[in-house]
N, C-alpha and C positions, 0 to 999 in steps of 0.2 A: 580329550582324545584327538580332536581336530588339530589342536596345536602340535601334538606329538607327530601327527602325520605330516604337517607342514614342516616341522623341524627335520624330519627324516628326508623329506624331499629336498630341502635346502642343503643338506649335507651330501646329497648325491651329486655325482658329476653331471655336467651338461652333456648328455649322450650325443647330441648332434655334433658338438664340437670335439668330443673326445674320441669318437670312433672314426676309423677310416683315415686318419691323418698319417699314421705310421710314425709320428713324431713322439719320441718318449717325453712324457710329462705334459703333453698338450692338454689333456683333460684337467689336470691339476692347475695348470697356468690359467686356463680359461675360467676356472671356478674361483681362483684366489686373486687374480689380477684385477683388483677393484679399480685401479686407475686407468686400465686399458693401454698400458705401455708395451705389453707383450712379455713382461717379466713380473715376478712378484717381489715387491719391495717390503721393507719393514713396515711402512705405512699401510700397505695392502693387507699384511697379516693382522695388524692392529684393527683395521676397518672390518675385515672379514670376521675376526673373532668378536668384535663389538656387536656385529649383527647376530652372531651365534648366541652370544650372551643374552641379548634381548629376546631372542626366540625361545630360549629355555627358561627365562625368567617369566614364568607363566602368570604370576600375579602382579608383575610390574614393580616389585618392591626394591629392585636394585641389588637383591641378594638371591643367590641360588640356594634355597633351603634343601634339606635332604630329599624331600619328595620330588623336587625339580631335578635334583642330581640323579635320581633314579630314572626319570624320563630321559635325561641326557645319556646316561650309561646304556640304557636299552637302545637308544637311537644309534649310539656309537657301535654297540655290539652288532646291530643289524647291518650297519655299514661295513663293518669288518667282514661279516659273512658274505656280503655282496662282493667285496674286494677279492675274496678267495675264489669266486666263480670266474672261470676263464672268459675273457672278453668283456667283463662287466666292471672292472676296477677303474676304468677311466684315467689311468695314470697314477692312481693312488697305491696300487698293489705292488707290482714288480719294480724293484729298484727305485721306488718313489718315497716321498715323505709320509705316506699314509699312516703307518704305525706311529711315527713320531707325533703327527697331528692328533691322532686318536688318543695317545697317551697323555697329550697336553690338555685333554678335556677332562681329566680326572681331578678328584678332590685333592689327591696327593700333590699334583703339579701346581694347583691354583690356590690352595688354602694356606697362605703364608703365615697366618697367625694361629692356625691349628684349632679354630673354634667349630669346625664341622660345617661351615658355610663358606660360600664363595661370593665375595662382593664384586661389584663392577670394577673397583680399583684393583683388587687382587688379580682379577682376570686380565685386566689391561697390563699390569706389571708382568704377568706370566707371558704375555705376547712378546714382550721385549726379550725374555729368555728363550722363547721358542725359535725366533728367527735364525739365530746362528746355528741352531741344531739342524735346520733344513737347508741352509745355504752351504752345501757340501764343499764347494770350492772356495768359499770365503770371499767372493767378489762383491758382496753387498746386494745381490739380487738372486732370486731363484728363477732359473730359466732352463732350457733343455740341456744345458751343459751339466746341470746338477743331477740328471737322471742317468740310469744305466751304469752307475759306479758301484 
């Protein structure tokens, strides 16, 4: 249960960075810009998702089994509910990539061999498919220009 709470906390935006900036996407960029460049790159997406995979792989097996997928799905549902609350989405909700990111956490998006489990390799490969979906203007980075479209 403590790991599920930790997982939920890590999926949440960084409120201090996301609020009050008035910049579309600031919360998302602060949360997913793993390299600190001010924009989210394909490498940042891969690194962030690797962290998320490790978080949800509760037994450390390198595979998200159905019980771990349930925790992941519950965490995502909680995050989606928070995104719908005014002022709490941190850049994930309105005109941002939140729904795409959340949908990319599902079994359907990640289980390429259809065995009902998600391996670390499958999750990493899915990260490569995810990036072009959130890079709305196709310039190779996700920055404020990708929000509000």
